[in-house]
N, C-alpha and C positions, 0 to 999 in steps of 0.2 A: 487793617493791621497798624499797630502803632510803631514808633521808632525803635522801642526796646525790643519788640519781637523780631523786626527786620534785622536789627543789629545782631541779635543772637543767631539768626539764620546766616547772616553774612560771615560771622566769625566761625560758625560751624562748617560752612561750605569751604572757606579758604583754609581752615585749619586741617580738616580731613584731607583735602586735596594735597596740601603741603606734606602731610604726614605719610602719604604714599612713598615719598622719596627718603624720608628720614631713616627708617630702619635699614633700608638697603645701603645708604651711605655709612651708617655706623658700623655695620658688620662686614659689608663687602670690602671696605678699605683694608680691614685687618686680614681678611681671607686672601686678598690679592697679595698682601705683604707676606703671608705664609707661603704662597706659591712662588713668589720671587725668592724667598729664603731657600726653598728647596732647590731652585735653580742655582742660586749662589753657592750652595754646598755641593751639588752634584755636577753642575755645568751641563746638565742634560737639556737640550733645546726643547724637549717636550714641555717642560715646566715654564720655560721662557715664553713659548707660544701661548700657553694658558694664561700667564701673567698679563701679556699684552692684550689678549682677547677679553678677559674679564675686566682688565684695567680700563679698557675703552668703554665698556658698559658702565663701569663705576663713574667715569668722567662725565658721561652723558647724564647720568642720574644726579651727580653732584651739581652740575651746572643748572639743571632745572630746579633742584632743591633750593639753591641759593636765590634764584629769581622768585620762586613762590614764597620763600620764607621771609623776604624783606617786608612783605605786606603785613605780617603778623604783628610786629612791634609797632608799626604805624597805626594799626587799628585801635590800640589801647588809647592813643591820644585823640583819634578821630571820633570814634563812637563810644568810648568808655572813659571820658575825661574825669568824671566823678570818681571812678575807680582809680585812675592814675593819680588824681589829687590826694585821695584818701590813703592809698597804700604805696605810693611811689617811693617813699623812703625805704621800704623793705623790698618790694617787688622789683624796683629798678636796680638794686645792687647785683643780684645774680645775672640779670639781663645785660648790664654793663660789662660785667666780667666775661660773659659769654662772647660779646662782641669784641672786646679789647684783647682778650687772651685767646680764646678758642678759635674764633673765626680768623683772626690774623695768623694764627699758627697753621690752621688748615690751608688758607689761601697761599701763604708763603711756601710751604713745603710741597704742596701739590704742584705749584708752578715749577719748582726745582725738579720734581720727579718727572713731570711731563717733558721738560726741555733738557733734562740731565742725562738722558740715555747717550752713552758713548762720549759724554762730556765730563761727567763726574766720575771719580773712582767708584767701582762697583759697590764697595761697602758703604760709602757715603750716600750713593744713590739709593741703596736699600734702606738706609736710615731715614731718608726723606719720606718714603711711603709709610714707615712705621710712625713717624712723627705726625704725618697727616692723619693716620688712624687714631693716634692718641688725641689729636685735636678734636676729632669728631666725638670721641668719648668724653673729653672735657666739656665740650658743648652740651652733650646730653646731661652731664652732671648739673650744670647751672640751670638749664631749662627745666629739668625734672625737679630740682630743688625749689624753683619758683612756683611750679604748679603744685608741688606737695605742700608748700606753705599755704596755698589757697585751701587745701583740704584739711590742714591742721595748723592754724596760724600761731606758731611758737616764736619765742624770741622777740616779742614786740609788745607794746602797750599803747593805750589811747591817751592822747593829750587833749583834754577838753578846751584848752586855751586856743589851740590851732585847729581843733576839730579834725585831726589827722592821726593815723597810726604811725608810730615811730619805732624804729629798730633799736632794740636793746642788747641783742646777743646774736651776731651773725653766725657764730659757731652753732647755736641751737638750730638755725635754719638749715645748716649743712648736715646736722646730725639728727634731723627730724625723723622719727620712726617711719612715718609715711614715705619719706624720701628713700630711705634705705630699702624698704620693701619694693617700692615702685621702680627704683633703679635696677635691682636684680631681675625683676619681672620684665622690664622693658628691654634690657640687654639680651635676655634669653629670647624674647620675642623677635628681636632684630636679627639674631643669628638664625632663627628658624626661617625668616624670610630670605636671607642671603643664601643659606644652605639649600633651600628649595629652589631658588633661582639658578644656582650653579648646577644642581643635580638635574633639574628639568631640561635645561639647555643641552647639557652634556649627554643625557640619556637620549634625547631626540636626535642629536647628531650621531650618536653611537648606533642607533637603529638604522639611520640612513646609510652609514658606511658599512656596517657589518652585515646588514640584511638578514639577520637571524643566524648567521654562521658563527660557529664557535671560533674563538681567536686562533686556536691551533689549526683551523681549516683554511685560514687565509694565507696564501702563498706569496702574494706580492708584499715585499718588505715595507714599502712606503705606506701601503694601505694598512698593513698590520700595525705599524707604528701609530698611525692615526687612530686606529681602534683602541690600542693600549692607552693612548693619551685621553680619549674620551671616557674610557672605563675608569681611569684613575680619577678624573674630575667627577664622574657620576658617583663613585663610591665616596669620595671626599665630601661632596655636597650632601649625600644621603646621611652619612655619619654625623655631619654637623647638624642636620635637620633633626635627627633622632636625639642626639645629646642635648640640643637646645630644647627639644620638647620635654625631656626629663627635667631640665632646668625650669621650664615654664610651670610644670606641675608642682615642684618643690617651692619655688618662689611664690606661686599663686596661693599655695596653702599658707605660707607665712604672711602674704599680703592680706588674705582673708581675715586673719586674726588681728592684724594691725588695723584693718578697716573697721572691724567690729568694735575695737577699743576706741578709735578716734571718731568714727562716723556710724554709730549703731543704726541710724535710720537708713543709710545706704545699704548696709548688710541685709536689713529686713526687706528693703525694696528689691534687692537682688534675688531674694528667695521667695518673693510674693507672700511673706509671712505676715498676715494681717493681725494675727493673734500671737501672743507669746508662745513659743514652741521650741522643741529640740529636734524636730523632724525636717529632713532635707526634702525640698520640693523637686521631684524629677519633672513634673509637669503640673502647672496650676492654671486653671481657667477662672478669671475674675468676671465680675459683672461689666456692663457696658462702659462705665466710667472708671473701671479699675479700682473701685473703692472697697470691694469685698470679694472674698473667695467664694466661688460657686462649686468648683469640683477640683480635686487634686489627686496626684499619685505621689506618695511620699516614702522615704526611707527613714524608719524610726530612729531617732537619736543622732543621726549623722550631722545635722546642722550644728549641734552643740560642739562636735569635734572640729568642724570647719571654722567656727567662730571663736571657740574658747579653748580648743585643744583637749576637751574632755567629752567623751561620748555620752550623750543623754543630757548634758547641761542645757539650760534654757537660753534662748535668744529673745530679747524683747520684740514684740510685734509692732507693726506700723501704727495700729490704732492706739496702743498704749503710749508709744513715743510721741505721737502727734498730740494726743490729749494733754500729756504732761507738758509739752513745749508750749502749747497754746495757753494753758492756764498759768504757767510760770513765766511766760515771755522770755525764755532764755534757751540756751543750748548747752547740753552737757555731754561729756563723753560717757562711755559705758560705766565707769566707776563713779560717776556723779561729779567729777572735777571739771574745771574749765582751764583754758590757757589764760595767761595774764591779759591778753588782748580781749578775749571773750568776756572775761570778768569785768574789766575796766570799762567796756563799751556797753554793758548790759542795760543801763538806764536809757542811753541814746537809742539803743536797738528797740526797746519797747515802744518808743515814740514812732519809729519808722514802721513797725509792724501795725500799730494802731492806725497810722495815717494811710497805709497802702493796702490794708486788708490782706496781707500775704498768707498764702497757704503754706504750712510748714511741712510739706512732704513732697517728694519728687513725683514725676510721672511714673507710676508703678509699672504699667505694661512696657514702657520703653526700657526702664531699668532691668526688668525681669528678662525680657527677650534678648536685649543686646548682650547681657551677661552670658546667656546660654549659647547664643550664636558664636560669641568669642571662643568659648570653650570647645564647642563642636568643631569649628573650622580648624582650630589648633590641633586637636586630637586626630582629625582626619589627615592633616598634613603629616604628622608624625607616623601614622600608619602607612601612608603611601611611601615614605622614605624606607620603611622596613620592607615593604613589598619590592621596592626597587633592588635592594640588596639581595633579597632572595632570588629575584629574576636574574641576577648576575653571578650566582654561585658557580664555582669552578671557573670555566672560561666561556660560559654561555652568554649570549648577547641577544637583545630584543630584536623583533622584526618590525620594519616600518609599517605603519597602519594609520588610517585616518583618525581612529579613536585614540591612538597613542599621541598624536599631535594635540588633540583636544585635551587629553588629560595632562599633558606636559605644560600646556598653556594655563590650565587651571591650577596646577600644583603651587606655583609661587603666589597665586592670588589667594589661596586658602589662608596661609598665615598673614598675608598682607591685609586682607579684609578683616581677619581676626584682630589684628592690631587696631584697625579703625573702629570696629565695634567695641573693642575694649576701651578706647578713649571716649567714645560716645557714652558708654556706661559710666565711666569715671566722672565725666562732666555733668551728664544729666542726673546721675544719682546723687550729686551734691546739691542739686536745686532744692529750695529756692535761693540758695546762697551762692554768691560769687566768691566770697571768703567765708568758709564754714562757720556759722554761729556768730558772724560779725556783720557782714555787709550783704544785704539782699541784692539780687541781680537787678531788680527794678530800680534800686537806688543808685546804680553804678553807671548808668548811661549818660552820655553827653546831653545836658539840658537844652542846649541851643541848636541841636541838629534835628532837622525835620525828618519825618518819615520818607518824604519824597527824595531827599538828598541821600539817605541811607539806601533806599531802594535803587536809585540810579547807580550808585557806586557798586552795589551788589550785582546788578546786571552787567556792568562793565567788567568787574572781576571775573564773573562767571564766563563771559565771552572770551576774555583773554586767557583764562585757564583752560577753556575748551580748545583754543588754538594751540596752547602749549602742550596739551595732551596729545594732539595730533602729531606735533613735532617730536615729542618724546617717543611715542609708539613707533613712528616712522623710522627714526634714527636707531632705536633699539632693534627693530625687526630687520632693518638693512644690515646692521652690524652682525646680528645673530645669524642671518642666513649665509653670510660670507664664511663663517666658521673660523677656523684657526688661521692666523696670518702667516704668510711666508716670511722666512728670515733670510733675505738676500745678503750677500757679502757686503760688509760696510766698507766703503772706500773713503779714505780721508781726502779732502781737497788738496790739490797740488800746492796751493799757497794759502796759508791761514792768515787772514788779516781782517781789518775792520769792515771790508766789503763782502766778506764771506757770509752768505745768507744763513740765518738761523734755521735749523731743521730739528725735527723730533721724530720719534720712532713710530708714530701712527700715520 
C-alpha cells in the first residue's frame, strides 16, 4: 500500500469514529435544554431528574467528541499538506471560525452550566445550556460549509501565479446549495440519533420499573412517579425520532436534486445507473469489478423524480458521464456549467489527470450499497419509534425481556450507523476528487510523508480510539444503569468564602 491509500484509510477511520459523537452532541444538547425548560416552567422535579440524567450522558459524549475531533484538523497538515496548501485560503476560513467562535462558545457555556447549578440564577443557568446547544449548531454550520465546498467549490478561483485556489466570495461558500441541503439533512439525522437514544434508554427503564403493569395498577406513589417520568421521556424521544425521520425524508429528497445538479456522477453511482435512465434501482447486481450492470429490480420513472423532480425524466448514466469527462478532461455539473474554480483550473487539471492516469468514477459498489444501507437503517429507526408509541397507548407499559434489552441497544445504533454510512457515501461518491472537479485525491497527499509513517500513526490512532471506546461505553453504561438521580436537599455552606470548595450537581 502507498502513503495515499493509508492516509485515506486513516482519515476514514478517525473521521467515522469521531462522527459517532457529533450527532449526539448536536441534538442532545438542545433536547436537554428543552427538558430543563419544562422543569423551569413547571418546577416539577420529574423533569429536573431527566435533565440531570441525560445531561450527564451529553457531557460524557461531549468530552469524548472533543478529544477525537482534535485529530481531524491536524490530519490536514500531517497527511494532506498539498490539499492544505492548495485550498487553505478557502477551507481554512470556516475551520478557523468554527474554532474561534463555535468551540469557544460551547466550552465557555458548558462550563457555566456544569458548575452553575445553585450558583447562577435559574434563568441564566438555563440560558447557558441553550447557548451551548447553539454553539454546537454553529460548529455544524462551519464544518458542513467546509465539506460542502469540497463537493461544490463555489466562491473561489485559481491563481496560476501562486498555484493556489483563492477565496473570492465567502458568502457564496455559506450559501452553497450543497451546504443548505446537507445542513438540513444532517440536523434531521442528528435529532434521529438523539431521539432514539432518549427513547431507548427510557423505554428500557420503563420496562424494568413497570414490569408490564399499566400505570393505573401501580399503587406505590414513588414507583408510579418513576414510571410516569420514564413514560414521558420514552414518548418525548419517540416523537423526536419520528419527526426527525420525516425531516430526513424531505431533506433527503431535496439533497438528491442538489446532488444531481452539482455531482451527476455521484447520483448515478448511488443508483448503480451505468446507462442513462429514468428508473430507480431497488436492487442492482453488477459484475465483479462493478463496471457494468448484470441484473436489477427497478421502479420505472422514479429516478427522474428523485434527481430532477419530474417523473420519467432521464438521469445520465455512469458510462456516459465517464466517457465525456475522459475525453474532455474536465468536470461539469448537470447543466454543463462549471464553478469559477473548476473553469480556471481546467488546464492544470488536464496535466494532473494525464500524469496520474486517474479514473474519473467512484467505487460504484461502495457508493451504491452505503447509500442503501443509510436509507434502510434510518427508516427502520423511524418505524421502531412508531412501534414504541403504539406499545404505550393508554397507560400500557412494556414488560422486561432479554430481547427488549437487545432491541433498545440497537435502536440508537440504527440512525447512528446510518449517519456513518451516509458520510462514507458522501465522501466515497465524490472520488476521485478531494475537491470536486478540481483537485484529485492522489494529488492532495503530503509528498514528504512515507507510507511507514502514516501506517504507524494510523495504528496509534486506532489503538487510542479503541481505548477511548472502552472508556465511553463503560461510562455510558454505568450512568445508564444508575437511572434517574436522586435530588437531595441542597444545603448551603455555613460560611461562604474563598476556601469553600467548588461543587456541582453531578
